[in-house]
N, C-alpha and C positions, 0 to 999 in steps of 0.2 A: 790377508784374508785367511781365516781358519780352514782347516781341511774339511770341517763339517760344512761350511758354506760352499766350498768348492764342490764337495760331493753333492750337496743339495742342488746347486746350480746345474750340475751335470745330470742329475736325476730329473730335474725340471725340464731340461732340454730334451732328454729322451722321452719323457712323458708327453711333451708337446708334439713329438713326432709319432705318437701313438703306441709307445711301449707301455703296456699294461703292468708289467712287473715293476718298472720304475715308478709308475703311479702308485702301486701298492706300497712300495718302499717309502715314498713320500708320506703316505698315510701312516705307516709304522712310526716314522720319525715324528710326525705331528702328534700322534697318540702318546709317544714317550715324553713329549714336551707339554702334554695336556693342552695343545693348541686346537681348541674346538672350532675356532674361526677357519683355520686352514683345513681341518677335516670337513667342514661344511662346504668349503670351496671345492675340495676334491670330490665330494659327493656330487656336487653340481656338474662336475666334469665326467661323471659316470663311474667313479671309483667305488667298486663294491666293498673293498676292505674299509674304506672310510665309513660307509653305511653300517658295517658291522660294529665298528668302534662307537659310532654315534648312537646306534640302537642300544648297545650295552649300557652306555652312560645314561641315556634317557630312561631305559627300563629300570635301572637301579634307583633313579630319582623319581620314578613314577610320573614322568613328565609326558602326559598324554598328548599335549599339543606338539611337542618336539617329535614324538613318534609319528604323528600324523604328517608333519613337515617332511620327515625323512622318507616316509612311505610315498608322499606326493613327489619327492625328488627321484623316485624310481627304485628304492630299495624295498622290495616286497616283504622281506622278513620283518621289517618294522611294523607293517600292517598286521602281521600274524601276532606279534608281541602286543600290539595295541588291542587287538581283539581279545587276547587272553586276559589282559589287565581289565578291560571293560567287562568281561564275563566273570571276573573274580577268580580266575584260575591262575596257577603259577607254574604249570608244567610246560 
């Protein structure tokens, strides 16, 4: 087993016990691997950092439906980005 997998398993165990920093680190690792599926799962678990990464990706792609899904999952910033895109502003 690679040290990455060991570290990931440890982080997952800590996150399952409620450690938010471990959850954020899992999101960092998923983002580095471009693992959108894992980021989505982490968002569903309440990981704010995963919401940030997914929102950034969806905004860059102008994926309005994905922004709505992210907002519905509880990441409020996605709703703000969606509103700005719908209004035609980019700030």
